[in-house]
PLY file of the C-alpha trace (Angstrom):
ply
format ascii 1.0
element vertex 296
property float x
property float y
property float z
element edge 295
property int vertex1
property int vertex2
end_header
188.17 67.23 85.19
188.24 70.92 86.06
186.58 73.30 83.59
187.01 77.06 83.91
184.05 79.07 82.63
185.22 82.46 83.82
188.54 84.21 84.27
187.89 85.25 87.87
187.76 81.61 88.96
190.90 80.70 87.01
192.84 83.63 88.49
191.62 83.02 92.03
192.34 79.28 92.07
195.85 79.78 90.66
196.90 82.70 92.83
196.88 85.32 90.07
195.79 88.92 90.58
192.08 89.44 89.81
191.49 90.09 86.09
191.10 93.68 84.94
188.50 92.55 82.40
185.98 89.70 82.86
186.67 88.41 79.33
190.37 89.15 78.80
193.37 88.85 81.11
197.14 88.49 81.18
199.57 87.10 83.73
203.32 87.51 83.71
205.20 84.55 85.16
208.31 85.40 87.18
210.24 82.28 88.09
207.32 79.90 88.67
203.93 79.58 87.07
201.31 76.83 87.07
197.66 76.41 86.22
196.88 73.74 88.80
198.49 70.33 88.86
195.74 68.50 87.05
194.08 68.31 83.66
191.67 71.12 82.90
189.67 72.72 80.10
188.34 76.24 79.72
186.24 78.59 77.62
189.33 80.63 76.72
191.95 80.89 74.05
195.33 80.76 75.81
198.63 82.06 74.46
201.73 81.29 76.48
205.40 82.12 76.24
207.82 80.28 78.49
211.40 79.15 78.90
211.18 76.16 81.19
214.00 75.10 83.47
212.04 72.25 85.06
208.53 70.85 85.31
206.23 69.20 82.81
203.40 70.34 80.60
201.22 67.55 79.28
198.98 68.19 76.33
197.04 65.16 75.20
199.58 62.37 75.63
202.72 64.32 74.76
205.29 65.95 77.04
206.18 69.54 76.32
209.50 70.12 74.58
211.21 72.82 76.68
214.70 72.96 75.17
214.41 76.61 74.17
212.08 79.57 74.23
208.66 78.40 73.16
205.13 79.61 72.60
202.04 77.48 72.87
198.48 78.11 71.78
195.37 76.47 73.22
191.80 76.93 72.06
188.63 76.63 74.16
187.79 73.18 75.55
191.15 71.62 74.77
192.62 69.50 77.59
195.87 70.73 79.12
197.91 69.99 82.24
200.79 71.97 83.78
202.88 70.63 86.69
205.60 72.12 88.92
206.85 74.57 86.34
210.03 76.54 86.97
210.93 79.19 84.41
214.46 79.93 83.26
213.32 83.45 82.43
210.08 85.41 82.65
207.12 84.17 80.66
203.54 85.23 80.15
200.05 83.87 79.72
197.26 85.59 77.78
193.65 84.48 78.28
190.95 85.46 75.78
187.40 84.36 76.50
185.73 83.41 73.23
182.96 85.96 73.96
185.59 88.74 73.94
185.93 88.13 70.20
182.21 88.39 69.39
181.53 90.94 66.66
185.24 91.39 65.88
186.97 90.10 62.69
189.35 88.07 64.88
186.39 85.86 65.88
186.70 84.23 62.44
190.35 84.97 61.75
191.61 83.10 64.81
190.05 79.88 63.49
192.39 79.83 60.49
195.47 79.49 62.71
195.92 75.73 62.85
198.54 75.99 65.56
195.75 76.22 68.13
195.24 72.52 67.30
198.89 71.52 67.59
200.18 69.17 70.27
202.45 70.70 72.89
205.57 69.09 71.42
204.82 71.17 68.32
205.10 74.44 70.25
206.68 77.40 68.51
210.41 77.72 69.14
211.50 81.31 68.69
214.89 82.88 68.06
216.21 85.71 70.28
215.20 88.28 67.67
211.73 86.76 67.41
211.47 86.79 71.22
212.00 90.55 71.15
209.12 90.95 68.70
206.80 88.81 70.85
207.71 90.67 74.05
207.21 94.03 72.37
203.66 93.05 71.41
203.00 91.65 74.88
204.12 94.95 76.46
201.70 96.87 74.23
198.88 94.53 75.27
199.93 94.80 78.93
200.05 98.60 78.81
196.52 98.80 77.43
195.25 96.10 79.80
196.59 97.82 82.94
195.43 101.31 81.94
191.93 102.47 82.75
190.08 100.61 80.03
187.75 102.65 77.83
185.83 102.32 74.57
189.09 101.94 72.59
190.76 99.35 74.79
189.24 96.22 73.27
190.08 97.27 69.71
193.67 98.15 70.63
194.18 94.92 72.60
192.75 92.74 69.83
194.74 94.58 67.16
197.94 93.63 68.99
196.74 90.06 69.61
196.00 89.81 65.90
199.50 91.02 65.07
201.03 88.56 67.53
199.13 85.68 65.90
200.28 86.75 62.44
203.90 86.78 63.59
203.39 83.33 65.12
202.19 82.09 61.73
205.31 83.51 60.09
207.61 82.01 62.73
205.95 78.59 62.39
206.63 78.58 58.65
210.29 79.25 59.41
210.22 76.40 61.92
208.69 74.00 59.37
211.54 74.72 56.97
214.28 74.42 59.60
212.97 71.21 61.13
212.28 69.49 57.82
215.95 69.97 56.94
216.91 68.20 60.16
214.38 65.36 60.28
213.82 64.64 56.60
210.95 65.54 54.35
207.55 64.88 55.87
206.19 64.09 52.40
208.54 61.10 52.11
207.59 59.81 55.55
203.93 60.31 54.67
204.26 58.23 51.49
206.07 55.49 53.41
203.18 55.25 55.85
200.68 55.14 52.97
202.69 52.28 51.43
202.51 50.36 54.71
198.77 51.00 54.98
198.16 49.59 51.51
200.61 46.68 51.87
198.91 45.60 55.11
195.56 45.42 53.33
194.04 48.13 55.51
192.23 49.76 52.57
189.91 46.74 52.47
189.65 46.12 56.21
189.69 49.70 57.55
188.69 51.82 54.55
190.24 55.13 53.59
192.96 56.38 55.95
192.08 59.59 57.77
194.38 62.55 58.24
194.28 61.90 61.99
195.40 58.30 61.46
198.32 59.37 59.28
199.29 62.10 61.75
199.30 59.60 64.61
201.60 57.31 62.65
203.99 60.20 62.12
203.73 61.19 65.81
202.44 64.69 65.10
199.02 66.32 65.27
196.72 66.47 62.26
196.93 70.25 62.07
200.71 70.27 62.21
200.91 67.53 59.57
198.73 69.45 57.16
200.64 72.70 57.67
204.05 71.04 57.24
202.94 69.25 54.07
201.43 72.47 52.74
204.74 74.23 53.36
206.80 71.46 51.75
204.62 70.60 48.76
201.78 73.10 48.48
199.24 70.35 49.18
197.35 69.38 52.34
197.44 65.97 54.03
194.03 65.08 52.60
195.16 66.05 49.11
198.22 63.79 49.49
195.98 60.89 50.52
193.80 61.46 47.47
196.78 61.75 45.09
198.25 58.51 46.45
194.97 56.60 46.12
194.25 57.85 42.60
197.76 56.86 41.55
197.10 53.40 42.99
193.73 53.34 41.23
195.31 54.12 37.86
197.73 51.24 38.30
194.97 48.79 39.24
192.64 49.94 36.47
195.40 49.21 33.96
196.64 45.94 35.39
193.67 44.19 37.00
190.77 42.47 35.30
188.15 43.87 37.65
185.33 46.38 37.32
185.73 50.00 38.37
183.42 49.47 41.35
185.42 46.43 42.51
188.68 48.36 42.31
187.13 51.34 44.10
186.05 49.01 46.91
189.52 47.48 47.26
190.87 51.03 47.63
188.55 51.72 50.57
185.86 53.67 48.72
182.35 52.64 49.79
180.82 55.31 47.56
181.49 54.76 43.85
180.27 58.23 42.86
182.71 59.81 45.32
185.55 57.75 43.85
184.51 58.73 40.33
184.37 62.45 41.15
187.76 62.34 42.85
189.33 60.36 40.01
187.98 62.75 37.37
189.22 65.74 39.35
192.76 64.33 39.54
193.02 62.62 36.15
190.69 64.64 33.94
188.47 61.72 32.93
186.25 59.14 34.57
187.77 55.83 35.74
185.56 53.98 33.24
186.97 55.99 30.34
190.49 55.63 31.71
190.11 51.85 31.86
188.71 51.72 28.31
191.63 53.74 26.97
194.07 51.50 28.82
192.54 48.41 27.23
192.86 49.95 23.80
0 1
1 2
2 3
3 4
4 5
5 6
6 7
7 8
8 9
9 10
10 11
11 12
12 13
13 14
14 15
15 16
16 17
17 18
18 19
19 20
20 21
21 22
22 23
23 24
24 25
25 26
26 27
27 28
28 29
29 30
30 31
31 32
32 33
33 34
34 35
35 36
36 37
37 38
38 39
39 40
40 41
41 42
42 43
43 44
44 45
45 46
46 47
47 48
48 49
49 50
50 51
51 52
52 53
53 54
54 55
55 56
56 57
57 58
58 59
59 60
60 61
61 62
62 63
63 64
64 65
65 66
66 67
67 68
68 69
69 70
70 71
71 72
72 73
73 74
74 75
75 76
76 77
77 78
78 79
79 80
80 81
81 82
82 83
83 84
84 85
85 86
86 87
87 88
88 89
89 90
90 91
91 92
92 93
93 94
94 95
95 96
96 97
97 98
98 99
99 100
100 101
101 102
102 103
103 104
104 105
105 106
106 107
107 108
108 109
109 110
110 111
111 112
112 113
113 114
114 115
115 116
116 117
117 118
118 119
119 120
120 121
121 122
122 123
123 124
124 125
125 126
126 127
127 128
128 129
129 130
130 131
131 132
132 133
133 134
134 135
135 136
136 137
137 138
138 139
139 140
140 141
141 142
142 143
143 144
144 145
145 146
146 147
147 148
148 149
149 150
150 151
151 152
152 153
153 154
154 155
155 156
156 157
157 158
158 159
159 160
160 161
161 162
162 163
163 164
164 165
165 166
166 167
167 168
168 169
169 170
170 171
171 172
172 173
173 174
174 175
175 176
176 177
177 178
178 179
179 180
180 181
181 182
182 183
183 184
184 185
185 186
186 187
187 188
188 189
189 190
190 191
191 192
192 193
193 194
194 195
195 196
196 197
197 198
198 199
199 200
200 201
201 202
202 203
203 204
204 205
205 206
206 207
207 208
208 209
209 210
210 211
211 212
212 213
213 214
214 215
215 216
216 217
217 218
218 219
219 220
220 221
221 222
222 223
223 224
224 225
225 226
226 227
227 228
228 229
229 230
230 231
231 232
232 233
233 234
234 235
235 236
236 237
237 238
238 239
239 240
240 241
241 242
242 243
243 244
244 245
245 246
246 247
247 248
248 249
249 250
250 251
251 252
252 253
253 254
254 255
255 256
256 257
257 258
258 259
259 260
260 261
261 262
262 263
263 264
264 265
265 266
266 267
267 268
268 269
269 270
270 271
271 272
272 273
273 274
274 275
275 276
276 277
277 278
278 279
279 280
280 281
281 282
282 283
283 284
284 285
285 286
286 287
287 288
288 289
289 290
290 291
291 292
292 293
293 294
294 295
């Protein structure tokens, strides 16, 4: 698999103009645009805007949804593949080497944007008005990038990148709301999958379900699942798993003639102290005390 360590190699191998900066570059796509026809990884953050007319982008195992204007975000060392792309309108690619962020607040800030972990089918779909905002920021970045770069260039470029990422966060929240109205509440689908997991006896055979497992069952990435659930309910995917299991624990503690440790084990908890801490956090008392009160 191809891995790009520097921007000069990426630009050269894909027919782009040489980068103006060894750690930061942009490329505007006019009609066609590809990054090879094979899987690759890189040491860069990539931000892309594109309206595809034909071609395929594969990200993990999912085909890119190209029904309308979309943005995608890729972090260093993620696997991506782009094939035979033809754009309905102009698009752009922004490449940010992770070293370009060293010593800047964005080095930490960028890690809080979960959409860099989303699958390609979870790309950001923007409205015409939102497109104008994105293009305006791109033009500001482009103007600074193509000027003779000086001591202020990096700060100005990163300030606009930071603003672009903040807008993307806002637009994703709008997308979560719009899509949940169309496809049904993710919380309900999540609970249904938890029910199936328990009914199939997987708590005993497989242990506690992971966020990644639940996301796979819902055909979305773990980051997207957590962000959608947070938007819908104010709680993360992991918190929903815990709430479900503690609710199940309360039922079993009341109805089953088994010890707390036995019930914890049947719920997939190998560590009794972890179960106890989690139960007390959710219920306000230990499972032992809860069981005693239930018996009384």
